[in-house]
N, C-alpha and C positions, 0 to 999 in steps of 0.2 A: 464466398460468404452470402449469407441469406439473413435479414432481418424481418422479423415476421411483425404484422401489424401490431399496433399497441392496444392494450386494455387498460381501462381506467382501472385505478386503484385509490385505496384511502389507507394512510397509516397515521394512527395518532391524532385523528381528526383533519388531516391536511390530504387534500385530493391531488394526484398525480397520473402519471402514465407509465405503464410497464411494457417493456420492449424486451423481446427474446432474441439474442444475437446467436448465431451460429458461425463463428469465424475459426477455420482450421488451425491449430498449433500443433507444434512438436515439442513436449517440454520432457515427457518421458522417454519418449522413442517406443511406446508400446501403444498399440493402436486402440484397444479398450479403454485405456486410462485417458489418451489423448482426446478421444471423442467426448468424455465428460468434461475435461478441462476447456474444450474448445467452444462450449456452449453456456451461455451466461444471461443474466437480466441485467437490464440498465432501466433505471428509475428516474424520470424527470418529473420535477417539482416547480411549479410555476408562481410567482406572486401575482397577486391580483390588482396591485395598484400602480402598474407600470407598463408602457407600452413594450412590446417584444423586442424591437430593434434597439432599444435604450436600456435592456436589461442586463446587466452584469451575470457571469455564470460562474459558478463554483463546483469543480470536478472533485468528488470526495472519494477517498479509499479508506477502508479499515484496516486494523492489525491484523497480523499474520493468523489465517486459518479462522478468522472471525467473519460472520455474514454481514452483508452490507448494512442491515437494518440496526445493527448497533451503534451507528453513525445518526440515527434519526433524531437524536437529541439536538442536533444544531438546526433543524428546520424552522422552528420559532424564531431565532434569532435572525435567521437570513430573509426568510420569506416577508417578514415584518419589515424589512430594511430594503425590500423591493428587489432582492438577489435570487436568481433562480439556482437550484441546487440540482446536481445529477449525481447519482450514486452508481457506481460500477461494481461488480461482484469480481473479487481477486480469483485466481487460480488456488485449488485446495482451501476453498472457503464456500460455505452454505450449499447453496444449490449447484454450485460449481466443484463441487469436492466430493469426498467420499465418506465423511462423517458428521452429518448435520446435527447429530444429538452430542458430540463434543466439541462445540465451538472454541477455538483458540488454541486447539490441541494438535500442531503440526505432526508430531509423530504418530498420533492415531490415524490421520490422513495416509501416512505411508503404509501403515498395518493394514489398512482396508482397500488398498490399491487391487484392481482387479486380479493382478499377478504380483503378490507381494514378493515374489523372488526375484523380480528384476533389478539389475544393478544399476542406480543412477548415476551418471558421470558428474564429474566436477564442475561443467558448465552450466549446470541447471539453473542456477542464480542468474547468469547471463540471459538465457533463453527467457527466463521469468520476468526479467526486466524489460526486455525487447516486447514480449507480449503484451505487458501491462500498458507500455508506452503506446503500442498499437490500439489497444482497446479503448484507452482515453481519448484517443483521436477519433475514433469510430463513434463514441458516446458524444463528442463535441459536434460532430457532423450530424447525428440524429437531432441534437437540440437545435442546430442551425436549420436545418432542411425542413424539419417536421414541425418547429415551434416558433420559427422566425427570429432565433435569439442570434442574431448576427452581429451584436457587440463585440469589440476587440478587448474589452474588459473581461479576462478569464483569469481565475485563479486556481491552483491546484492546492488541495487540502489532504493531509494524511496524518493517521493516528499510529504511531509506533512503525511497524513495517510498512504501512501504507505512506508514511512519510518518506521512506527512502524508495519505494516504487514511483511516488510521485515526483521525486527529485530526478529521478532518472529520465522521466518524461520531459521535465523542465529543462534540464540542463544538456541531456545529449540531443533531444530532438526539438528544443525549443518551443515547446508548448506552453502557454501561459505566460502573463505577464507578472503574477505574484505566485510565490511558494510559501505556504502556511503550514508548518510543521508541529505536531504536538507530540511530545514523548518520544520523539524519533528525531532523525537529521540527516542530511545528505551524504555524510560520510560512511560508507559501510564499514570501513575497518575500525573507525572510532566507534561506531555503533554495536560492534561485535566484540568490543573489549570485555564485556561481561562474562564472555564465555572463554576469557583465558584462564590462567592459573590450571588447576587440576582438570577442568573440563576439556580446555584446549589441549592440554598435554595427553589426555586420554584420546580423543580425537585423532590427533597426529600419530599416534601409537597404533591405534586400530586399522587406521586407514594404510599406513606403510607397513605394518607387519603382520595382518592377518588378511591375505588375499581371499576373494570370494569362492575360490576353489578348495579353499581348507575348511570350509563350513559343511558339515555332512548335508546329503541331500534332504533328509527328513527333518532337517532343523531350519532349512532355508526360508519356508514361509514365515517362521516365527523371528529368526534372528537379522535376516536381510533389511526389513525396514529399520531396525536400530543401527545396523552399519551404514545405512545411506542417511540415516538422520546425524551421526556424528561426523560422516564424510563431510557433508554440508557446514556443520558447524567448524571441522577443521579447515575448510578452504576459508570461511569468513574470518577465522581466527588468525590465521598464519599467512593469508593473501597468497601471492604468485599470480600468474597471468589470468586465470580465471576471476579471481577477486578483482583485479586492475579492470577488467573488462566490465564487470558488472557494477563498478563504483562509481556513482555518479559524479564525484569529485575529479575524476579523470577528465572530464569536459567542463570544469569551472571556468575555462578562458572563454567560454562560450556565453557566459552570463555578465552583461553589461550593467551600468550603473542605472539604467532604465528599468531594470526588473529587480523588484524586491524580494528578500529572502528573511522571512521571521521563523524562529523557534521558539516554542513554550515547552519549558521543562519544569520537573520538580525537584526540590532539593533533597527529598527522600527516595528517589526514583532509584531502585536497585539494578535497574538494566540500562539506563543512561544517565552516564556520568554528568552532571550540569556544568561542570568546569569544561569539559568537552564540548558541549552545546556551545558554550559562549565562545571557545577558542574557533568552533567550526563556521559560526556565523561572522566572526570578525575577518574570515577569509575572503567574505563577499565584498563587492562594491558598496552595496547597499543591504548589508545583514546587521540582524540584531537579534540577540536572544533574550528572553524573558524568563526568569527563575522564580518560581511561586514556592515560598516556605512552607513545609509541611506536604507538599503534594507529592505522592507517589507515581507509579505506572498505572495510570487508569483507575476503574472503580471510584467509589464515592469518598474514600478517605482523602482527605486534603481537599475537597470539594472539587474534583476534577471537571465535571461536566459545567459548572458554574465559570469556572475559570478559561474553560475552551470557549463558551459563550461570549465573554468578555473579550477575549482573545481576538475571534472572529468580529465581532463588533467594531473593536477599536482599528484592527487593520484592514477592514473594508468599509471604513466609516466616511470616506470621500466618494465611496460608490454608491453609498445608499440613498434613498429617497429623502429629499430634504422636507 
């Protein structure tokens, strides 16, 4: 692993530090693709009104295939309250992916792999989770060692898929004292419920009945990305050992009453059932879900960014500068 010296950066009027990390990982088992997925930026933004050793830290992850900077809207809320923010780019997104012009499109990421004919196995999600957990730890070490952020007040924050990834680090590896999920939750199986029905049945049918050798060679570059995508959906939807190993809830017994879990969901979210969010939160010793009437899955409809800002300010209020 190699961490390059930081560069000063400015985003939306806020000054921070950009690190470039090269931490080898094996996600696809294809060397050229994994080389891209192993290199990523870490951005550290510091408040001005607090000693470094007393400054809480929030580690932030964005949604699936979305670049890190889509979470920049949380900076004013947190920095003004004396809380440092560290952004980590997830694999298959932004500068750590293959389709920077198609944010949020995981299928396009698979289509643009250096070798789109490779067959991704059903353990991809498990490897993805372990990689992200490692990367969050690396980012925390960068903040501690280079900026003196030695406080034990560490919160993990994620949006949609980022909530699931953060949950794995929080539950499997014990990283952080607070887990703050927005339009996402720690239960992989419940989060994937939106892919059931016709999509889930199609995924299972294709994965079981159409082996890769049945695809003509000349069509492999075009069809294999779609097969890989629906295979992932099939695993998430119907479970099995790979889904169990990737599901943060497998390790719920590692979360005690001294570690807080909060979920923010919208009543009109088509991907996250708000009743599932409530049920998931109730399984933790100190868990709670908040449902916003009229809010959907991100975007500005329903005041998403406004409600997320309020959510963070409330859940980290006791860590804020008085």
